[in-house]
N, CA, C and O atoms as CSV, one atom per row, in Angstrom:
chain,resi,resn,atom,element,x,y,z
A,1,MET,N,N,79.718,91.632,91.878
A,1,MET,CA,C,80.607,92.339,90.968
A,1,MET,C,C,81.388,93.403,91.728
A,1,MET,O,O,80.808,94.166,92.500
A,2,SER,N,N,82.654,93.456,91.522
A,2,SER,CA,C,83.519,94.392,92.219
A,2,SER,C,C,83.500,95.752,91.531
A,2,SER,O,O,83.424,95.840,90.306
A,3,ASN,N,N,83.571,96.812,92.338
A,3,ASN,CA,C,83.651,98.165,91.796
A,3,ASN,C,C,85.084,98.644,91.671
A,3,ASN,O,O,85.330,99.766,91.229
A,4,GLU,N,N,86.038,97.797,92.058
A,4,GLU,CA,C,87.438,98.183,91.971
A,4,GLU,C,C,87.870,98.270,90.520
A,4,GLU,O,O,87.499,97.435,89.694
A,5,VAL,N,N,88.655,99.284,90.222
A,5,VAL,CA,C,89.185,99.469,88.878
A,5,VAL,C,C,90.698,99.377,88.974
A,5,VAL,O,O,91.325,100.157,89.690
A,6,SER,N,N,91.277,98.445,88.268
A,6,SER,CA,C,92.726,98.252,88.260
A,6,SER,C,C,93.376,99.319,87.387
A,6,SER,O,O,92.773,99.810,86.434
A,7,THR,N,N,94.608,99.667,87.724
A,7,THR,CA,C,95.326,100.638,86.892
A,7,THR,C,C,95.527,100.109,85.470
A,7,THR,O,O,95.674,100.894,84.534
A,8,THR,N,N,95.536,98.788,85.304
A,8,THR,CA,C,95.698,98.231,83.959
A,8,THR,C,C,94.474,98.501,83.085
A,8,THR,O,O,94.548,98.393,81.861
A,9,GLU,N,N,93.355,98.850,83.706
A,9,GLU,CA,C,92.142,99.173,82.962
A,9,GLU,C,C,92.064,100.647,82.568
A,9,GLU,O,O,91.165,101.040,81.824
A,10,VAL,N,N,92.986,101.456,83.053
A,10,VAL,CA,C,92.956,102.892,82.794
A,10,VAL,C,C,93.603,103.165,81.436
A,10,VAL,O,O,94.812,103.015,81.260
A,11,ILE,N,N,92.768,103.567,80.490
A,11,ILE,CA,C,93.265,103.811,79.134
A,11,ILE,C,C,92.897,105.187,78.597
A,11,ILE,O,O,93.435,105.628,77.582
A,12,ASP,N,N,91.977,105.864,79.282
A,12,ASP,CA,C,91.529,107.179,78.829
A,12,ASP,C,C,90.976,107.953,80.029
A,12,ASP,O,O,90.995,107.462,81.157
A,13,ARG,N,N,90.487,109.164,79.772
A,13,ARG,CA,C,90.009,110.022,80.853
A,13,ARG,C,C,88.835,109.395,81.592
A,13,ARG,O,O,88.783,109.456,82.820
A,14,LYS,N,N,87.900,108.799,80.876
A,14,LYS,CA,C,86.726,108.204,81.523
A,14,LYS,C,C,87.107,107.042,82.437
A,14,LYS,O,O,86.582,106.926,83.544
A,15,SER,N,N,88.015,106.187,81.981
A,15,SER,CA,C,88.434,105.075,82.840
A,15,SER,C,C,89.283,105.583,84.006
A,15,SER,O,O,89.295,104.965,85.071
A,16,PHE,N,N,89.994,106.701,83.821
A,16,PHE,CA,C,90.747,107.316,84.918
A,16,PHE,C,C,89.777,107.825,85.985
A,16,PHE,O,O,90.036,107.681,87.180
A,17,ILE,N,N,88.677,108.411,85.561
A,17,ILE,CA,C,87.668,108.903,86.506
A,17,ILE,C,C,87.074,107.729,87.282
A,17,ILE,O,O,86.873,107.834,88.492
A,18,LYS,N,N,86.794,106.623,86.614
A,18,LYS,CA,C,86.297,105.433,87.308
A,18,LYS,C,C,87.335,104.915,88.299
A,18,LYS,O,O,86.992,104.495,89.404
A,19,PHE,N,N,88.606,104.948,87.898
A,19,PHE,CA,C,89.682,104.527,88.800
A,19,PHE,C,C,89.712,105.420,90.037
A,19,PHE,O,O,89.825,104.919,91.156
A,20,LEU,N,N,89.611,106.745,89.848
A,20,LEU,CA,C,89.621,107.669,90.987
A,20,LEU,C,C,88.467,107.382,91.944
A,20,LEU,O,O,88.643,107.422,93.161
A,21,SER,N,N,87.309,107.098,91.406
A,21,SER,CA,C,86.162,106.753,92.247
A,21,SER,C,C,86.453,105.484,93.036
A,21,SER,O,O,86.156,105.406,94.228
A,22,SER,N,N,87.024,104.505,92.379
A,22,SER,CA,C,87.383,103.245,93.038
A,22,SER,C,C,88.432,103.483,94.126
A,22,SER,O,O,88.335,102.921,95.217
A,23,LEU,N,N,89.428,104.311,93.831
A,23,LEU,CA,C,90.485,104.614,94.801
A,23,LEU,C,C,89.891,105.309,96.025
A,23,LEU,O,O,90.211,104.961,97.161
A,24,ARG,N,N,89.030,106.286,95.785
A,24,ARG,CA,C,88.388,107.002,96.891
A,24,ARG,C,C,87.526,106.062,97.727
A,24,ARG,O,O,87.583,106.092,98.956
A,25,ASN,N,N,86.735,105.237,97.068
A,25,ASN,CA,C,85.900,104.285,97.793
A,25,ASN,C,C,86.747,103.304,98.598
A,25,ASN,O,O,86.395,102.955,99.725
A,26,GLY,N,N,87.853,102.865,98.027
A,26,GLY,CA,C,88.755,101.977,98.743
A,26,GLY,C,C,89.312,102.627,99.993
A,26,GLY,O,O,89.451,101.980,101.031
A,27,PHE,N,N,89.632,103.907,99.892
A,27,PHE,CA,C,90.128,104.637,101.056
A,27,PHE,C,C,89.031,104.765,102.114
A,27,PHE,O,O,89.261,104.489,103.292
A,28,GLU,N,N,87.858,105.178,101.694
A,28,GLU,CA,C,86.761,105.393,102.650
A,28,GLU,C,C,86.350,104.103,103.356
A,28,GLU,O,O,85.972,104.131,104.527
A,29,ASN,N,N,86.422,102.986,102.659
A,29,ASN,CA,C,85.969,101.713,103.227
A,29,ASN,C,C,87.078,100.899,103.887
A,29,ASN,O,O,86.793,99.973,104.646
A,30,ASN,N,N,88.347,101.233,103.606
A,30,ASN,CA,C,89.475,100.454,104.136
A,30,ASN,C,C,90.658,101.346,104.476
A,30,ASN,O,O,91.782,101.066,104.059
A,31,THR,N,N,90.424,102.399,105.216
A,31,THR,CA,C,91.489,103.347,105.546
A,31,THR,C,C,92.691,102.648,106.153
A,31,THR,O,O,93.828,103.069,105.936
A,32,GLY,N,N,92.459,101.593,106.904
A,32,GLY,CA,C,93.542,100.877,107.570
A,32,GLY,C,C,94.528,100.216,106.624
A,32,GLY,O,O,95.644,99.888,107.026
A,33,THR,N,N,94.136,100.015,105.374
A,33,THR,CA,C,95.042,99.384,104.406
A,33,THR,C,C,95.934,100.404,103.717
A,33,THR,O,O,96.849,100.031,102.984
A,34,TRP,N,N,95.681,101.674,103.942
A,34,TRP,CA,C,96.480,102.737,103.326
A,34,TRP,C,C,97.623,103.115,104.258
A,34,TRP,O,O,97.433,103.251,105.467
A,35,GLU,N,N,98.792,103.281,103.695
A,35,GLU,CA,C,99.956,103.714,104.465
A,35,GLU,C,C,99.865,105.203,104.775
A,35,GLU,O,O,100.282,105.634,105.850
A,36,ASN,N,N,99.333,105.983,103.864
A,36,ASN,CA,C,99.334,107.450,103.979
A,36,ASN,C,C,97.900,107.952,104.050
A,36,ASN,O,O,97.229,108.082,103.026
A,37,THR,N,N,97.436,108.233,105.259
A,37,THR,CA,C,96.032,108.565,105.457
A,37,THR,C,C,95.769,110.052,105.670
A,37,THR,O,O,94.611,110.465,105.734
A,38,THR,N,N,96.816,110.860,105.781
A,38,THR,CA,C,96.609,112.312,105.844
A,38,THR,C,C,97.009,112.897,104.499
A,38,THR,O,O,97.796,112.308,103.759
A,39,LEU,N,N,96.458,114.059,104.195
A,39,LEU,CA,C,96.785,114.705,102.921
A,39,LEU,C,C,98.277,114.991,102.822
A,39,LEU,O,O,98.881,114.787,101.769
A,40,SER,N,N,98.863,115.452,103.895
A,40,SER,CA,C,100.288,115.753,103.892
A,40,SER,C,C,101.127,114.504,103.605
A,40,SER,O,O,102.038,114.539,102.779
A,41,ASP,N,N,100.813,113.402,104.293
A,41,ASP,CA,C,101.550,112.153,104.063
A,41,ASP,C,C,101.335,111.640,102.647
A,41,ASP,O,O,102.272,111.174,102.000
A,42,PHE,N,N,100.092,111.730,102.165
A,42,PHE,CA,C,99.783,111.256,100.819
A,42,PHE,C,C,100.533,112.082,99.766
A,42,PHE,O,O,101.089,111.521,98.822
A,43,LEU,N,N,100.548,113.394,99.922
A,43,LEU,CA,C,101.247,114.247,98.952
A,43,LEU,C,C,102.757,114.001,98.977
A,43,LEU,O,O,103.408,114.021,97.933
A,44,GLU,N,N,103.308,113.771,100.160
A,44,GLU,CA,C,104.731,113.450,100.257
A,44,GLU,C,C,105.027,112.131,99.542
A,44,GLU,O,O,106.005,112.026,98.802
A,45,ALA,N,N,104.180,111.129,99.767
A,45,ALA,CA,C,104.354,109.842,99.090
A,45,ALA,C,C,104.123,109.972,97.587
A,45,ALA,O,O,104.798,109.313,96.797
A,46,LEU,N,N,103.183,110.807,97.192
A,46,LEU,CA,C,102.906,111.038,95.772
A,46,LEU,C,C,104.130,111.615,95.080
A,46,LEU,O,O,104.491,111.183,93.985
A,47,GLU,N,N,104.757,112.573,95.705
A,47,GLU,CA,C,105.987,113.161,95.166
A,47,GLU,C,C,107.092,112.111,95.046
A,47,GLU,O,O,107.744,112.001,94.008
A,48,ALA,N,N,107.295,111.346,96.109
A,48,ALA,CA,C,108.354,110.334,96.105
A,48,ALA,C,C,108.066,109.227,95.095
A,48,ALA,O,O,108.970,108.784,94.386
A,49,TYR,N,N,106.813,108.776,95.023
A,49,TYR,CA,C,106.484,107.686,94.105
A,49,TYR,C,C,106.553,108.144,92.654
A,49,TYR,O,O,106.952,107.376,91.779
A,50,ALA,N,N,106.170,109.384,92.396
A,50,ALA,CA,C,106.302,109.917,91.027
A,50,ALA,C,C,107.771,109.897,90.600
A,50,ALA,O,O,108.077,109.679,89.428
A,51,ASP,N,N,108.664,110.123,91.542
A,51,ASP,CA,C,110.096,110.082,91.256
A,51,ASP,C,C,110.584,108.652,91.048
A,51,ASP,O,O,111.494,108.422,90.252
A,52,ASP,N,N,109.987,107.679,91.758
A,52,ASP,CA,C,110.465,106.288,91.733
A,52,ASP,C,C,109.687,105.349,90.811
A,52,ASP,O,O,110.086,104.196,90.646
A,53,VAL,N,N,108.597,105.803,90.211
A,53,VAL,CA,C,107.721,104.894,89.469
A,53,VAL,C,C,108.424,104.182,88.311
A,53,VAL,O,O,108.058,103.056,87.975
A,54,GLN,N,N,109.422,104.813,87.700
A,54,GLN,CA,C,110.126,104.134,86.604
A,54,GLN,C,C,110.828,102.874,87.116
A,54,GLN,O,O,110.873,101.860,86.419
A,55,GLY,N,N,111.365,102.936,88.315
A,55,GLY,CA,C,111.981,101.748,88.910
A,55,GLY,C,C,110.979,100.628,89.093
A,55,GLY,O,O,111.301,99.459,88.879
A,56,TYR,N,N,109.755,100.980,89.492
A,56,TYR,CA,C,108.683,99.987,89.620
A,56,TYR,C,C,108.413,99.327,88.272
A,56,TYR,O,O,108.335,98.102,88.180
A,57,TYR,N,N,108.272,100.134,87.237
A,57,TYR,CA,C,108.018,99.581,85.900
A,57,TYR,C,C,109.171,98.691,85.446
A,57,TYR,O,O,108.951,97.614,84.892
A,58,ASP,N,N,110.390,99.142,85.682
A,58,ASP,CA,C,111.555,98.351,85.276
A,58,ASP,C,C,111.610,97.020,86.026
A,58,ASP,O,O,111.929,95.986,85.439
A,59,ASN,N,N,111.299,97.046,87.321
A,59,ASN,CA,C,111.361,95.823,88.138
A,59,ASN,C,C,110.338,94.774,87.728
A,59,ASN,O,O,110.601,93.576,87.823
A,60,ILE,N,N,109.180,95.218,87.278
A,60,ILE,CA,C,108.157,94.239,86.900
A,60,ILE,C,C,108.065,94.068,85.383
A,60,ILE,O,O,107.158,93.404,84.881
A,61,HIS,N,N,108.990,94.657,84.674
A,61,HIS,CA,C,109.108,94.491,83.220
A,61,HIS,C,C,107.828,94.858,82.478
A,61,HIS,O,O,107.365,94.112,81.616
A,62,ARG,N,N,107.262,96.010,82.819
A,62,ARG,CA,C,106.037,96.453,82.151
A,62,ARG,C,C,106.309,97.137,80.816
A,62,ARG,O,O,105.404,97.255,79.990
A,63,GLY,N,N,107.535,97.586,80.592
A,63,GLY,CA,C,107.836,98.258,79.341
A,63,GLY,C,C,107.149,99.604,79.203
A,63,GLY,O,O,106.824,100.029,78.094
A,64,ILE,N,N,106.927,100.271,80.314
A,64,ILE,CA,C,106.282,101.583,80.301
A,64,ILE,C,C,107.332,102.635,80.595
A,64,ILE,O,O,108.143,102.477,81.508
A,65,ASN,N,N,107.317,103.709,79.822
A,65,ASN,CA,C,108.214,104.835,80.049
A,65,ASN,C,C,107.444,105.880,80.845
A,65,ASN,O,O,106.536,106.517,80.310
A,66,ALA,N,N,107.791,106.064,82.108
A,66,ALA,CA,C,107.086,106.993,82.989
A,66,ALA,C,C,107.252,108.444,82.554
A,66,ALA,O,O,106.509,109.312,83.011
A,67,ASP,N,N,108.206,108.719,81.684
A,67,ASP,CA,C,108.385,110.085,81.197
A,67,ASP,C,C,107.401,110.445,80.089
A,67,ASP,O,O,107.337,111.596,79.658
A,68,ILE,N,N,106.641,109.461,79.634
A,68,ILE,CA,C,105.582,109.714,78.660
A,68,ILE,C,C,104.271,109.685,79.433
A,68,ILE,O,O,103.797,108.610,79.800
A,69,PRO,N,N,103.682,110.844,79.687
A,69,PRO,CA,C,102.491,110.897,80.537
A,69,PRO,C,C,101.275,110.238,79.869
A,69,PRO,O,O,100.924,110.537,78.727
A,70,THR,N,N,100.657,109.341,80.617
A,70,THR,CA,C,99.424,108.701,80.181
A,70,THR,C,C,98.485,108.626,81.375
A,70,THR,O,O,98.914,108.779,82.519
A,71,TRP,N,N,97.215,108.392,81.111
A,71,TRP,CA,C,96.264,108.218,82.204
A,71,TRP,C,C,96.684,107.053,83.085
A,71,TRP,O,O,96.502,107.095,84.302
A,72,ARG,N,N,97.245,106.016,82.479
A,72,ARG,CA,C,97.690,104.833,83.235
A,72,ARG,C,C,98.830,105.179,84.189
A,72,ARG,O,O,98.827,104.737,85.338
A,73,VAL,N,N,99.792,105.953,83.734
A,73,VAL,CA,C,100.911,106.352,84.601
A,73,VAL,C,C,100.385,107.180,85.773
A,73,VAL,O,O,100.808,106.984,86.913
A,74,PHE,N,N,99.468,108.101,85.495
A,74,PHE,CA,C,98.883,108.894,86.581
A,74,PHE,C,C,98.193,107.991,87.599
A,74,PHE,O,O,98.345,108.178,88.806
A,75,ALA,N,N,97.440,107.018,87.113
A,75,ALA,CA,C,96.738,106.090,88.008
A,75,ALA,C,C,97.728,105.273,88.835
A,75,ALA,O,O,97.533,105.092,90.036
A,76,ASP,N,N,98.797,104.775,88.191
A,76,ASP,CA,C,99.806,104.003,88.924
A,76,ASP,C,C,100.458,104.837,90.026
A,76,ASP,O,O,100.715,104.334,91.120
A,77,ILE,N,N,100.723,106.110,89.735
A,77,ILE,CA,C,101.351,106.983,90.724
A,77,ILE,C,C,100.401,107.227,91.910
A,77,ILE,O,O,100.825,107.189,93.065
A,78,LEU,N,N,99.135,107.472,91.620
A,78,LEU,CA,C,98.170,107.691,92.703
A,78,LEU,C,C,97.992,106.443,93.555
A,78,LEU,O,O,97.966,106.519,94.783
A,79,GLU,N,N,97.872,105.308,92.904
A,79,GLU,CA,C,97.728,104.055,93.658
A,79,GLU,C,C,98.986,103.775,94.475
A,79,GLU,O,O,98.901,103.369,95.634
A,80,GLY,N,N,100.146,103.991,93.873
A,80,GLY,CA,C,101.399,103.757,94.575
A,80,GLY,C,C,101.548,104.633,95.801
A,80,GLY,O,O,102.076,104.196,96.824
A,81,ALA,N,N,101.079,105.880,95.699
A,81,ALA,CA,C,101.197,106.817,96.826
A,81,ALA,C,C,100.331,106.397,98.006
A,81,ALA,O,O,100.580,106.818,99.136
A,82,SER,N,N,99.328,105.580,97.761
A,82,SER,CA,C,98.474,105.143,98.876
A,82,SER,C,C,99.211,104.183,99.806
A,82,SER,O,O,98.828,104.021,100.965
A,83,MET,N,N,100.273,103.543,99.297
A,83,MET,CA,C,100.982,102.549,100.113
A,83,MET,C,C,102.485,102.797,100.220
A,83,MET,O,O,103.176,102.076,100.940
A,84,TYR,N,N,102.993,103.791,99.526
A,84,TYR,CA,C,104.430,104.049,99.484
A,84,TYR,C,C,104.895,104.648,100.794
A,84,TYR,O,O,104.280,105.576,101.318
A,85,GLU,N,N,105.995,104.109,101.324
A,85,GLU,CA,C,106.544,104.626,102.586
A,85,GLU,C,C,107.696,105.548,102.342
A,85,GLU,O,O,108.278,106.073,103.292
């Protein structure tokens, strides 16, 4: 059984906490798969991805408005920042 939690499973605070644990574990066990491995790089990518996330939603036709804050949007932004260049 996988401990990974997809952003699509994030619907409330408790599932967001599980997602954060999964994200942290993914980083600790697979640092090489992350684009941004320093705090500075991650925060820079987090800022940029938070600005661009609506384009991501529009491109994949998710029908999500990033201007309406939800636990899912927060999770998508954090996950996106792990790989955003």
